[in-house]
C-alpha positions, 0 to 999 in steps of 0.5 A, spaced: 500 500 500 501 507 498 500 514 500 500 520 495 501 527 499 502 534 497 508 538 500 507 546 500 511 552 503 511 558 503 504 560 500 505 568 502 497 569 501 498 567 494 491 564 493 490 564 485 497 559 485 494 555 491 489 554 487 492 552 481 496 547 485 491 543 488 487 542 482 492 540 479 493 534 484 486 532 486 487 525 489 492 526 494 490 523 501 494 529 505 497 536 505 503 538 508 504 546 509 511 548 512 509 555 514 508 562 511 501 562 509 500 568 509 504 574 507 504 579 514 496 578 513 491 578 519 485 573 521 481 575 515 488 573 509 489 566 514 481 565 514 482 566 505 488 561 505 485 556 509 478 556 506 481 554 499 484 548 502 477 547 505 474 548 498 478 544 493 480 539 497 476 537 503 477 530 503 485 531 504 487 531 511 491 538 513 498 539 517 501 546 518 505 550 521 506 558 522 512 561 518 516 567 520 511 572 515 504 570 519 503 575 524 500 573 531 493 574 529 494 570 524 496 564 528 491 566 533 486 564 527 490 558 526 490 555 532 482 554 530 484 548 525 485 541 528 491 541 522 495 547 526 502 543 529 505 548 533 509 544 538 503 539 537 503 532 535 498 528 532 497 521 529 496 519 523 493 512 520 496 510 513 492 506 508 492 499 510 493 495 516 491 497 524 498 498 525 500 503 520 500 510 524 505 514 523 507 521 528 507 527 525 510 533 529 511 540 528 514 547 529 514 554 526 517 561 525 524 562 523 530 564 526 531 572 530 534 576 524 534 583 526 526 582 528 524 584 521 518 579 520 513 577 526 514 570 527 522 570 529 525 566 535 531 564 537 535 557 536 534 555 543 527 556 542 526 552 535 530 547 539 525 547 545 519 547 541 521 541 537 523 538 543 516 539 546 512 536 541 517 531 540 515 529 547 508 529 547 509 524 541 512 519 547 506 520 552 502 514 553 495 514 552 493 515 559 499 520 559 504 516 562 511 517 558 513 512 555 520 509 554 521 512 547 517 516 542 513 511 536 517 511 530 515 513 524 516 520 524 514 526 520 517 533 522 513 539 520 518 546 521 518 551 517 526 553 518 530 548 515 537 544 519 543 547 518 548 544 512 542 541 508 541 543 500 534 545 504 538 551 508 542 553 501 542 561 499 547 563 495 552 558 497 551 560 504 547 555 510 542 559 513 539 554 517 537 552 525 544 548 527 538 545 533 534 542 528 540 539 524 542 536 531 535 533 532 534 531 525 540 525 527 538 524 534 530 523 532 531 520 525 524 521 522 522 518 516 520 525 513 522 531 514 519 537 511 521 545 511 521 551 506 524 559 509 530 558 504 526 560 497 532 558 493 533 551 498 528 548 493 531 541 493 530 533 496 536 530 499 537 524 504 540 526 510 543 519 513 535 516 514 531 521 513 528 524 507 528 532 507 524 536 503 524 543 501 518 544 496 519 552 494 515 557 494 507 555 493 507 563 491 511 562 485 507 555 483 512 550 487 511 544 491 513 536 491 509 530 490 511 525 496 509 518 497 510 513 503 510 505 501 508 500 506 514 495 504 515 488 508 522 492 512 518 498 514 515 505 511 519 508 505 518 515 502 519 518 495 518 526 493 518 529 487 519 537 485 514 539 481 511 546 479 505 550 476 
């Protein structure tokens, strides 16, 4: 069995491009959005972007976090949506047997850069936020701590891990050192990110497939396949554009 997913980032309020991408891919099981749904917009823009998903892809599960260009007002509106994963963990059942559940954790925001955008945090805060989400995956059904977080895992962040193709801009790496460390600590199946528009890429880092789909505002996205095999789950992705 296999499931197809749509991977987006950096919509920046460009709902026309978003509609084109969604109509191009009508049969995906789920959609991941790695932040910057709006472009400094408030509740009205946040609602407008989310309404596009609801209208065009109502049957696809939506998972998203905020980016550095999403304002406090937009993030407050996002909180009402069950797919908003800021410092949260959720479970998602893949097609097939009952034991094919995957955990998804999220942590939004961009690294502190002169405070020019509304959701900038320190690297230490990024580490704390993602660690908090990961710890919540380790909680048992009754709230008791499990021995280790369940696998497999998908990590959804706006900021890319440092020293990957996903964080490369003008031959400089601009990602998070903390995320780079956690990538190898957690060894998730997938790490989905955005933020660095020039870092559009699909790359294996150890056991993890790192995806930066590029800015949806420019028509960029990725298609991602998760397949169930005898030895476990495998993942693949392809960059596309409209």
